[in-house]
RODO-2510 file (C-alpha; in nm, 4 decimals, decimal comma):
residues 530
     n   res          X          Y          Z
     1     m     9,1594    11,0096     9,7756
     2     p     9,0430    11,2073     9,4721
     3     l     8,8536    11,0091     9,2119
     4     v     8,9080    11,0151     8,8374
     5     v     8,6506    11,2142     8,6487
     6     r     8,5605    11,2638     8,2834
     7     v     8,6011    11,6021     8,1317
     8     t     8,4864    11,7235     7,7938
     9     h     8,6892    11,9053     7,5338
    10     q     8,4818    12,2167     7,5822
    11     l     8,7093    12,3182     7,8688
    12     r     8,9704    12,4770     7,6549
    13     r     8,8360    12,8218     7,5955
    14     l     8,7826    12,8651     7,9640
    15     i     9,1214    13,0180     8,0407
    16     p     9,2721    13,3113     7,8510
    17     s     9,6303    13,1847     7,8471
    18     v     9,7299    12,8444     7,9844
    19     a     9,5398    12,6259     8,2228
    20     t     9,5738    12,2801     8,3675
    21     y     9,2760    12,0846     8,4872
    22     s     9,2979    11,8898     8,8088
    23     i     9,0462    11,6163     8,8768
    24     p     9,0643    11,4828     9,2327
    25     s     8,8523    11,1660     9,2695
    26     l     8,7933    10,7947     9,1854
    27     s     8,6781    10,6929     8,8393
    28     l     8,2991    10,6803     8,8106
    29     s     8,0776    10,5741     8,5291
    30     l     7,8054    10,7957     8,3886
    31     s     7,4532    10,6681     8,4024
    32     v     7,1796    10,7471     8,1557
    33     s     6,8454    10,5865     8,2316
    34     e     6,5752    10,5210     7,9760
    35     d     6,3371    10,7767     8,1269
    36     k     6,5969    11,0465     8,0734
    37     s     6,6290    10,9910     7,7000
    38     s     6,4481    11,3129     7,6126
    39     d     6,6798    11,5090     7,8402
    40     m     6,9761    11,3368     7,6870
    41     e     6,8778    11,4560     7,3430
    42     s     6,8756    11,8165     7,4640
    43     s     7,2278    11,8046     7,6048
    44     r     7,4710    12,0394     7,4330
    45     i     7,7541    11,7912     7,4736
    46     v     7,5538    11,5140     7,3115
    47     e     7,4564    11,7456     7,0263
    48     f     7,8170    11,8503     6,9869
    49     l     7,9254    11,4880     6,9419
    50     k     7,6709    11,4295     6,6650
    51     d     7,8368    11,3669     6,3264
    52     k     8,1835    11,4088     6,4783
    53     s     8,4823    11,1933     6,3834
    54     i     8,7140    11,1273     6,6778
    55     l     9,0613    10,9712     6,6758
    56     i     9,1387    10,7873     7,0005
    57     t     9,4807    10,6505     7,0953
    58     g     9,5373    10,3904     7,3644
    59     s     9,1960    10,2575     7,2696
    60     t     9,2428     9,9114     7,4198
    61     g     9,3247    10,0615     7,7600
    62     f     9,0870    10,0888     8,0551
    63     l     9,0025    10,4583     8,0311
    64     a     8,9655    10,4657     7,6524
    65     k     8,7239    10,1717     7,6589
    66     i     8,4984    10,3625     7,8964
    67     f     8,5132    10,6695     7,6740
    68     v     8,4258    10,4695     7,3616
    69     e     8,1337    10,2948     7,5319
    70     k     8,0006    10,6205     7,6712
    71     v     8,0086    10,8047     7,3400
    72     l     7,8384    10,5181     7,1544
    73     r     7,5719    10,4947     7,4243
    74     v     7,4789    10,8627     7,4623
    75     q     7,5315    10,9690     7,1011
    76     p     7,4701    10,6856     6,8553
    77     e     7,4824    10,9446     6,5762
    78     v     7,8514    11,0115     6,6262
    79     k     8,0007    10,9756     6,2802
    80     r     8,3085    10,7638     6,3466
    81     l     8,5481    10,6648     6,6226
    82     f     8,8897    10,5878     6,4782
    83     l     9,0684    10,3589     6,7254
    84     l     9,4477    10,3566     6,6968
    85     v     9,5643    10,0063     6,7875
    86     r     9,9178     9,8752     6,8023
    87     a     9,9023     9,6051     6,5360
    88     a    10,0861     9,4841     6,2272
    89     d     9,7916     9,5254     5,9899
    90     a     9,4218     9,6094     5,9665
    91     a     9,3102     9,2509     6,0316
    92     s     9,5148     9,2326     6,3514
    93     a     9,3845     9,5731     6,4622
    94     n     9,0263     9,4635     6,4040
    95     q     9,0849     9,1439     6,6013
    96     r     9,2213     9,3384     6,8978
    97     v     8,9212     9,5720     6,8959
    98     q     8,6833     9,2751     6,8942
    99     t     8,8513     9,0781     7,1733
   100     e     8,9966     9,3564     7,3899
   101     i     8,7137     9,6099     7,3664
   102     l     8,3795     9,4881     7,2341
   103     e     8,3741     9,1516     7,4119
   104     k     8,4200     9,3116     7,7551
   105     d     8,1384     9,3145     8,0123
   106     l     8,1488     9,6936     7,9930
   107     f     7,9595     9,6812     7,6618
   108     k     7,6718     9,4666     7,7919
   109     v     7,4295     9,7592     7,8123
   110     l     7,5030     9,8505     7,4510
   111     r     7,4719     9,4875     7,3400
   112     d     7,1357     9,4558     7,5151
   113     k     7,0143     9,7869     7,3745
   114     h     7,0921     9,6997     7,0115
   115     g     7,0318     9,3236     7,0289
   116     d     7,1004     9,1599     6,6930
   117     g     7,1908     9,4997     6,5544
   118     f     7,4875     9,5463     6,7908
   119     h     7,7584     9,4213     6,5563
   120     p     7,6308     9,6129     6,2506
   121     f     7,6031     9,9255     6,4701
   122     v     7,9580     9,9123     6,6070
   123     a     8,0921     9,8142     6,2646
   124     s     7,9447    10,1343     6,1243
   125     k     8,0889    10,3494     6,4044
   126     l     8,4253    10,1977     6,5009
   127     f     8,7189    10,2028     6,2624
   128     p     9,0279    10,0156     6,3897
   129     v     9,3529    10,1762     6,2708
   130     a     9,6763     9,9763     6,2812
   131     g     9,9609    10,1940     6,4006
   132     d    10,1916    10,2885     6,6843
   133     i    10,2135    10,6197     6,8675
   134     v    10,5928    10,5944     6,9027
   135     r    10,6367    10,6375     6,5264
   136     e    10,5881    10,9395     6,3028
   137     d    10,2471    10,9590     6,1340
   138     l    10,1434    10,7312     6,4237
   139     g    10,2905    10,4382     6,2326
   140     i     9,9965    10,4365     5,9876
   141     q    10,1387    10,2803     5,6713
   142     d     9,8373    10,3264     5,4433
   143     s     9,8721    10,6717     5,2835
   144     n     9,5063    10,6727     5,1773
   145     l     9,3985    10,6060     5,5359
   146     r     9,6192    10,8883     5,6634
   147     e     9,4584    11,1264     5,4145
   148     k     9,1133    11,0074     5,5219
   149     l     9,1927    11,0801     5,8871
   150     w     9,3375    11,4228     5,8110
   151     k     9,0200    11,5142     5,6186
   152     e     8,7625    11,3749     5,8634
   153     v     8,8915    11,3891     6,2208
   154     g     8,7739    11,6860     6,4258
   155     i     8,8741    11,5699     6,7763
   156     v     9,1840    11,3819     6,8888
   157     v     9,1879    11,2138     7,2298
   158     n     9,5312    11,0914     7,3388
   159     v     9,5007    10,8321     7,6150
   160     a     9,7990    10,6174     7,5133
   161     a    10,0626    10,5810     7,7833
   162     t    10,2823    10,3412     7,9689
   163     t    10,1891    10,3826     8,3354
   164     s    10,4431    10,1528     8,4962
   165     f    10,6330    10,3634     8,7487
   166     d    10,9680    10,2073     8,6578
   167     d    10,9314    10,1080     8,2942
   168     r    11,2331    10,1027     8,0639
   169     y    11,3513    10,4574     8,0002
   170     d    11,3590    10,4075     7,6223
   171     v    11,0036    10,2708     7,6215
   172     a    10,8639    10,5433     7,8484
   173     l    11,0326    10,8181     7,6451
   174     g    10,8948    10,6703     7,3237
   175     i    10,5334    10,6476     7,4409
   176     n    10,4851    10,9205     7,7018
   177     a    10,7119    11,1897     7,5566
   178     l    10,7664    11,1341     7,1833
   179     g    10,4203    10,9783     7,1514
   180     a    10,2647    11,3081     7,2615
   181     k    10,4775    11,4920     7,0039
   182     h    10,3707    11,2551     6,7265
   183     i    10,0037    11,2969     6,8180
   184     l    10,0394    11,6746     6,8062
   185     e    10,2083    11,6632     6,4651
   186     f     9,9366    11,4326     6,3313
   187     a     9,6558    11,6436     6,4786
   188     r     9,8004    11,9577     6,3198
   189     r     9,7357    11,8085     5,9756
   190     c     9,3669    11,7434     6,0522
   191     v     9,1907    12,0212     5,8593
   192     r     8,8736    11,9955     6,0696
   193     l     9,0506    11,9835     6,4057
   194     e     8,8601    12,1445     6,6895
   195     m     9,0542    12,0009     6,9806
   196     l     9,3389    11,7819     7,0986
   197     l     9,2736    11,6346     7,4432
   198     h     9,5813    11,4884     7,6108
   199     v     9,5420    11,2762     7,9241
   200     s     9,8391    11,3205     8,1560
   201     t     9,8589    11,2670     8,5341
   202     a     9,8260    11,4978     8,8334
   203     y    10,1452    11,3481     8,9709
   204     v    10,3643    11,5288     8,7217
   205     a    10,3767    11,7562     9,0272
   206     g    10,6227    11,5119     9,1825
   207     e    10,6417    11,5263     9,5610
   208     q    10,5355    11,8872     9,6023
   209     s    10,3376    11,9845     9,9100
   210     g    10,0798    12,2572     9,9579
   211     l     9,8606    12,3958     9,6799
   212     i     9,9505    12,2654     9,3329
   213     l     9,8211    12,4952     9,0599
   214     e     9,6816    12,3974     8,7205
   215     k     9,9673    12,5408     8,5196
   216     k    10,1644    12,4106     8,2268
   217     f    10,5286    12,3048     8,2217
   218     l    10,7776    12,5224     8,0375
   219     m    11,0218    12,3493     7,8070
   220     g    11,3149    12,2180     8,0105
   221     e    11,1503    12,2918     8,3459
   222     t    11,2330    12,0502     8,6261
   223     l    11,1314    12,0023     8,9884
   224     k    11,4875    12,0443     9,1094
   225     g    11,6244    12,3963     9,1211
   226     g    11,9245    12,4739     8,9035
   227     s    11,8708    12,1900     8,6575
   228     y    11,7475    12,1913     8,2976
   229     l    11,5798    11,8998     8,1215
   230     d    11,7012    11,8628     7,7640
   231     i    11,4770    11,5957     7,6111
   232     e    11,6999    11,5550     7,3048
   233     a    11,9969    11,4967     7,5354
   234     e    11,7994    11,2309     7,7230
   235     l    11,7248    11,0520     7,3959
   236     r    12,0936    11,0614     7,3049
   237     l    12,1827    10,9286     7,6492
   238     v    11,9489    10,6330     7,6001
   239     d    12,0946    10,5558     7,2573
   240     k    12,4490    10,5744     7,3925
   241     k    12,3687    10,3425     7,6830
   242     k    12,2047    10,0871     7,4536
   243     r    12,5033    10,0916     7,2173
   244     e    12,7372    10,0300     7,5109
   245     l    12,5272     9,7384     7,6344
   246     r    12,5124     9,5777     7,2926
   247     a    12,8866     9,6239     7,2452
   248     e    12,9241     9,4197     7,5631
   249     y    12,6854     9,1554     7,4238
   250     a    12,4469     9,2175     7,7124
   251     t    12,1466     8,9863     7,7282
   252     e    11,7948     9,1179     7,6742
   253     e    11,7276     9,0903     8,0484
   254     v    12,0429     9,2843     8,1363
   255     e    11,9483     9,5590     7,8892
   256     k    11,5955     9,5732     8,0316
   257     l    11,7209     9,6171     8,3895
   258     a    11,9756     9,8775     8,2797
   259     m    11,7079    10,0798     8,0993
   260     k    11,4763    10,0626     8,4015
   261     r    11,7534    10,1783     8,6358
   262     l    11,8534    10,4583     8,3990
   263     g    11,4952    10,5852     8,3897
   264     m    11,4616    10,5970     8,7672
   265     m    11,8033    10,7594     8,8033
   266     r    11,7308    11,0332     8,5495
   267     a    11,3816    11,0991     8,6881
   268     r    11,5182    11,1505     9,0383
   269     h    11,8037    11,3594     8,9039
   270     f    11,5434    11,6069     8,7763
   271     g    11,3237    11,5907     9,0869
   272     w    11,0531    11,3377     8,9910
   273     p    11,0026    11,0201     9,1960
   274     n    10,9789    10,7801     8,9020
   275     t    11,0137    10,7319     8,5265
   276     y    10,6396    10,7440     8,4590
   277     v    10,5652    11,0916     8,5919
   278     c    10,8927    11,2306     8,4597
   279     t    10,8220    11,1208     8,1023
   280     k    10,4582    11,2334     8,1270
   281     a    10,5895    11,5784     8,2235
   282     m    10,8170    11,5678     7,9188
   283     g    10,5138    11,4931     7,7024
   284     e    10,3375    11,7996     7,8415
   285     m    10,6457    12,0127     7,7732
   286     l    10,6627    11,9033     7,4109
   287     l    10,2916    11,9699     7,3602
   288     g    10,3110    12,3155     7,5139
   289     h    10,6270    12,4076     7,3233
   290     l    10,5200    12,2831     6,9804
   291     r    10,1448    12,3453     6,9764
   292     g    10,1461    12,6900     6,8164
   293     d     9,7785    12,7891     6,7849
   294     l     9,6497    12,4305     6,7925
   295     p     9,3585    12,3966     7,0417
   296     l     9,4883    12,1853     7,3294
   297     v     9,3520    12,0611     7,6622
   298     i     9,5653    11,8690     7,9110
   299     l     9,3716    11,6583     8,1590
   300     r     9,5526    11,5512     8,4773
   301     p     9,3608    11,2875     8,6733
   302     t     9,4835    11,1522     9,0062
   303     i     9,4323    10,7824     9,0869
   304     i     9,1748    10,6191     8,8591
   305     t     8,9418    10,3580     9,0017
   306     s     8,6314    10,1646     8,8956
   307     v     8,3035    10,2579     8,7280
   308     h     8,0646    10,4245     8,9703
   309     r     7,7247    10,3772     8,8063
   310     d     7,6592    10,3252     8,4381
   311     p     7,7065    10,1129     8,2502
   312     l     7,8388     9,8550     8,4994
   313     p     7,8967     9,9565     8,8647
   314     g     8,2336     9,8418     8,9969
   315     w     8,3703     9,7362     8,6576
   316     i     8,7459     9,7589     8,6419
   317     e     9,0180     9,6099     8,4295
   318     g     9,3502     9,5066     8,5742
   319     t     9,4705     9,6372     8,9079
   320     r     9,4959    10,0123     8,9490
   321     t     9,7395    10,1651     9,1964
   322     i     9,5393    10,1301     9,5182
   323     d     9,3813     9,8011     9,4135
   324     s     9,7113     9,6180     9,4521
   325     v     9,6912     9,6990     9,8213
   326     i     9,3282     9,5873     9,8450
   327     m     9,3992     9,2578     9,6721
   328     g     9,7130     9,1936     9,8739
   329     y     9,5186     9,2550    10,1927
   330     v     9,2288     9,0306    10,0906
   331     k     9,4699     8,7514     9,9904
   332     g     9,6390     8,7770    10,3292
   333     k     9,9751     8,8594    10,1711
   334     i    10,0165     9,1952    10,3442
   335     a    10,1538     9,1704    10,6975
   336     c    10,1765     9,5478    10,7488
   337     m    10,1307     9,8755    10,5642
   338     f    10,2757    10,2246    10,5714
   339     g    10,1105    10,5625    10,5228
   340     d     9,9714    10,8598    10,7083
   341     l     9,6063    10,7832    10,7892
   342     d     9,5390    11,1538    10,8441
   343     i     9,6186    11,2370    10,4814
   344     v     9,3290    11,2522    10,2360
   345     a     9,3867    11,0365     9,9303
   346     d     9,3166    11,1592     9,5768
   347     v     9,1293    10,9234     9,3495
   348     v     8,9066    10,9513     9,0434
   349     r     8,6048    10,7286     8,9928
   350     t     8,5116    10,6400     8,6386
   351     r     8,1602    10,7448     8,5660
   352     g     8,0918    10,5856     8,2328
   353     h     8,3009    10,8542     8,0747
   354     g     8,5873    10,8117     7,8426
   355     g     8,9405    10,7813     7,7973
   356     e     9,4436    10,5222     8,1134
   357     r     9,7276    10,6136     8,2745
   358     d     9,6124    11,0660     8,6451
   359     d     9,1707    11,5036     8,9411
   360     g     8,8371    11,6239     9,0931
   361     d     8,5885    11,3707     8,9905
   362     h     8,6712    11,2178     8,6552
   363     g     8,3280    11,0637     8,6201
   364     g     8,2395    11,2676     8,3147
   365     s     8,5474    11,4786     8,2601
   366     l     8,6687    11,3327     7,9309
   367     e     8,3384    11,3784     7,7581
   368     s     8,2919    11,7109     7,9297
   369     a     8,6325    11,8342     7,8237
   370     v     8,5481    11,7437     7,4675
   371     g     8,1921    11,8612     7,4682
   372     v     8,2014    12,1672     7,6909
   373     h     8,5105    12,3511     7,5746
   374     l     8,3907    12,3861     7,2195
   375     p     8,0108    12,4251     7,2378
   376     h     8,0430    12,6575     7,5365
   377     g     8,3243    12,8561     7,3809
   378     l     8,5557    12,7756     7,6689
   379     l     8,8553    12,7103     7,4486
   380     r     9,0320    13,0242     7,3451
   381     e     9,2865    13,0488     7,0702
   382     k     9,6523    13,0256     7,1700
   383     s     9,5635    12,8738     7,5044
   384     d     9,6301    12,5266     7,6343
   385     d     9,4150    12,4491     7,9336
   386     v     9,5264    12,2190     8,2116
   387     l     9,2789    12,0502     8,4439
   388     h     9,3371    11,8572     8,7636
   389     s     9,0794    11,5845     8,8156
   390     g     9,0148    11,4056     9,1445
   391     a     8,8129    11,3832     9,4648
   392     e     8,8631    11,2894     9,8267
   393     c     8,8053    10,9692    10,0144
   394     v     8,9749    10,8733    10,3356
   395     t     8,9972    10,5018    10,3978
   396     l     9,1215    10,2226    10,1815
   397     l     9,0584     9,8738    10,3161
   398     p     8,7189     9,7012    10,3446
   399     r     8,5291     9,7664    10,6672
   400     e     8,2842     9,4835    10,6136
   401     p     8,3489     9,1189    10,5223
   402     s     8,4425     9,0894    10,1551
   403     r     8,3059     8,8220     9,9231
   404     g     8,4799     8,6515     9,6335
   405     k     8,3371     8,5678     9,2901
   406     d     8,1647     8,2630     9,4357
   407     g     7,9881     8,4749     9,6996
   408     r     8,1809     8,3265     9,9898
   409     i     8,3170     8,5533    10,2615
   410     i     8,6919     8,6107    10,2376
   411     k     8,8551     8,6037    10,5785
   412     t     9,0880     8,8934    10,6519
   413     r     9,2798     9,0157    10,9560
   414     r     9,3876     9,3528    11,0862
   415     v     9,7375     9,4635    10,9940
   416     p     9,9537     9,7328    11,1565
   417     v     9,9926    10,0631    10,9709
   418     f    10,3165    10,2591    11,0140
   419     r    10,2761    10,6351    10,9980
   420     n    10,6388    10,7063    10,9141
   421     m    10,8977    10,5255    10,7054
   422     t    11,1605    10,5091    10,9791
   423     r    10,9419    10,2799    11,1897
   424     f    10,8323    10,0810    10,8871
   425     r    11,1889    10,0174    10,7708
   426     l    11,2910     9,9219    11,1241
   427     y    11,0032     9,6732    11,1364
   428     m    11,1027     9,5247    10,8005
   429     a    11,4660     9,4990    10,9078
   430     l    11,3860     9,3185    11,2337
   431     r    11,1055     9,1024    11,0943
   432     y    11,2598     9,0007    10,7627
   433     k    11,6082     9,1330    10,6850
   434     l    11,7680     9,0157    11,0101
   435     p    11,6332     8,6572    10,9784
   436     l    11,7507     8,6612    10,6153
   437     g    12,0986     8,7543    10,7352
   438     v    12,0936     8,4645    10,9786
   439     l    11,9764     8,2266    10,7050
   440     h    12,2540     8,3544    10,4781
   441     l    12,5137     8,2797    10,7445
   442     i    12,3720     7,9305    10,8024
   443     n    12,3763     7,8708    10,4272
   444     l    12,7445     7,9635    10,4089
   445     l    12,8349     7,7416    10,7038
   446     s    12,6449     7,4486    10,5510
   447     c    12,8206     7,4859    10,2144
   448     g    12,5134     7,6131    10,0303
   449     r    12,2613     7,3619    10,1630
   450     f    11,9966     7,6347    10,2009
   451     a    12,0973     7,8363     9,8941
   452     r    11,7739     7,7825     9,7039
   453     g    11,5513     7,8848     9,9946
   454     y    11,7690     8,1827    10,0845
   455     n    11,7866     8,3129     9,7258
   456     e    11,4090     8,2899     9,6826
   457     l    11,3330     8,4682    10,0117
   458     n    11,5980     8,7310     9,9442
   459     r    11,4515     8,7931     9,5959
   460     k    11,1045     8,8422     9,7432
   461     y    11,2355     9,0790    10,0112
   462     k    11,4185     9,2929     9,7544
   463     f    11,1087     9,3016     9,5342
   464     v    10,8888     9,4144     9,8238
   465     m    11,1325     9,6880     9,9218
   466     h    11,1496     9,7990     9,5578
   467     l    10,7701     9,8414     9,5605
   468     v    10,7978    10,0294     9,8892
   469     d    11,0473    10,2634     9,7254
   470     l    10,8086    10,3255     9,4337
   471     y    10,4950    10,3838     9,6408
   472     e    10,6423    10,5779     9,9352
   473     p    10,6033    10,9218     9,7658
   474     y    10,2287    10,8613     9,7291
   475     a    10,1670    10,7115    10,0733
   476     y    10,2858    11,0369    10,2305
   477     f    10,1869    11,2794     9,9531
   478     r    10,0957    11,6181    10,1028
   479     g    10,0054    11,8148     9,7935
   480     c     9,6607    11,9634     9,7373
   481     f     9,5551    11,9914     9,3729
   482     d     9,3913    12,3183     9,2784
   483     d     9,0948    12,2503     9,0469
   484     l     8,9834    12,6012     8,9525
   485     n     8,9696    12,5168     8,5823
   486     m     8,7689    12,2027     8,6551
   487     e     8,5328    12,4070     8,8705
   488     r     8,4823    12,6538     8,5870
   489     l     8,3947    12,3627     8,3634
   490     r     8,1430    12,2389     8,6179
   491     m     7,9894    12,5854     8,6391
   492     a     7,9560    12,6045     8,2608
   493     m     7,7784    12,2694     8,2549
   494     k     7,5338    12,3649     8,5311
   495     k     7,3663    12,6001     8,2854
   496     d     7,2094    12,2916     8,1286
   497     d     7,0344    12,0624     8,3798
   498     a     7,0255    11,7622     8,1460
   499     e     7,3907    11,8021     8,0623
   500     a     7,4961    11,8509     8,4243
   501     w     7,3097    11,5346     8,5242
   502     m     7,4345    11,3169     8,2411
   503     f     7,8011    11,4161     8,2626
   504     d     7,8176    11,4973     8,6320
   505     f     8,1750    11,4818     8,7629
   506     d     8,1329    11,6788     9,0841
   507     p     8,2975    11,4790     9,3668
   508     k     8,0653    11,6451     9,6192
   509     h     7,7773    11,4536     9,4647
   510     v     7,9327    11,1186     9,5517
   511     d     7,8695    10,9198     9,8687
   512     w     8,2267    10,8033     9,8921
   513     d     8,1722    10,5461    10,1656
   514     d     7,8944    10,3865     9,9644
   515     y     8,0958    10,3978     9,6426
   516     f     8,4134    10,2616     9,7914
   517     y     8,2761     9,9837    10,0122
   518     r     7,9672     9,8781     9,8193
   519     i     8,0839     9,9344     9,4612
   520     h     8,4598     9,9660     9,4186
   521     v     8,5917     9,6973     9,6552
   522     p     8,3316     9,4398     9,5428
   523     g     8,4138     9,5339     9,1828
   524     v     8,7857     9,4753     9,2374
   525     l     8,7132     9,1354     9,3916
   526     k     8,4774     9,0435     9,1073
   527     y     8,6651     9,1694     8,8021
   528     a     9,0315     9,1841     8,9060
   529     f     9,0714     8,9270     9,1837
   530     k     9,2476     8,6132     9,0637
***
């Protein structure tokens, strides 16, 4: 499985026309030790970040938190980090930044480093901005604040996204597609703009097999031959469906389910397996079509996992894609699994870098994309570079006894793994669906005596099979992400030893067994296990 890596904005001028950056690997954190401080000061990326003002969307999300912490730690002389937060007003935005970002364990190293000066330091560097990416001008109501951002901001990092595979179609379109458009329009008005970095996902490739190149989407391009994706038509379709539902006085829950079903239906109509990747592809299309000569980098990580080293090994927030399986296994709630054990998985470790929701090693790719493209002259005019970020690791479940937060060993048992879906579905039918059918018949014959038990079990079975439907494309994914653009970025960084060490996102430098079993799994059990 490729790990998620951080890439700096300097990647852009690397490719003459259009490039996509693939990062295969698990998310790692960057480490900077005290004895390397002199080297750190000589890094071109660190110097590039000095006195820069950066606008970051999705700032309360997992990846953005890591980016913010990393920048503050390696370059305390950054001028300002403007954090766009979905909030009604400035006070609410500030409260969210305090509770959802600064109070996290991730910032312990920074708190220890600055001591009593921590709060004055972050207050001088972080500027919470109340707004919403789904609205024009990013929903920023204060005209004076908008003018301030347009005059000061030199780098825009768009990490905002809804990553739920089957979110409501209207919500996913608003955030993943139109949100990207709104960011681009806002960035275009920034007079000092040097780069717009957009975090997408490697899985905009859908269910393709073979080599998947780092290339951009053309407007209207789909993964199903003979079809054309008209984003405006999709927006009209959503509006029409919502009007119909409200004319029928549909409840909020009915509307929610209808929007989720519509999203999955439309995604599959165009060749994508789910709403998330389909709308992320739409966002890329809008960026590529509307960018003009605006400097743009699109970063496509694979599956993002926990921090590798600095500032807090194993730190993770929430449950990422593969962690749901780990936690289900540890809790004893998984009786079997499906997937081809011969397929290499793509994950990205977080390495104390920056920036949520898809490939080489992403350990330092966000910072590297920002800091390498520009200082190294990798970003050429009229080009939008695409990078795949990820790395490879083979196994998923713990090999050694796992321990909970209290240090006690968690007992687990071996579970069967089905290498093809036909056998898995047969197993599920015989083990669960058939007994449910029998229970249903008994319930009917007993005049509903077992209705409550049957309905609950049937609900759980349908939910499990829904998850199976969502995850099947990734359990048997046979694509191989080309990471030529990412490799060029790595080569550019190797010219500076201090820089290459501090922002290293080369998956070949990772002991994946050690990372996965001694850092990631324990981190999931410590920070995400409930």
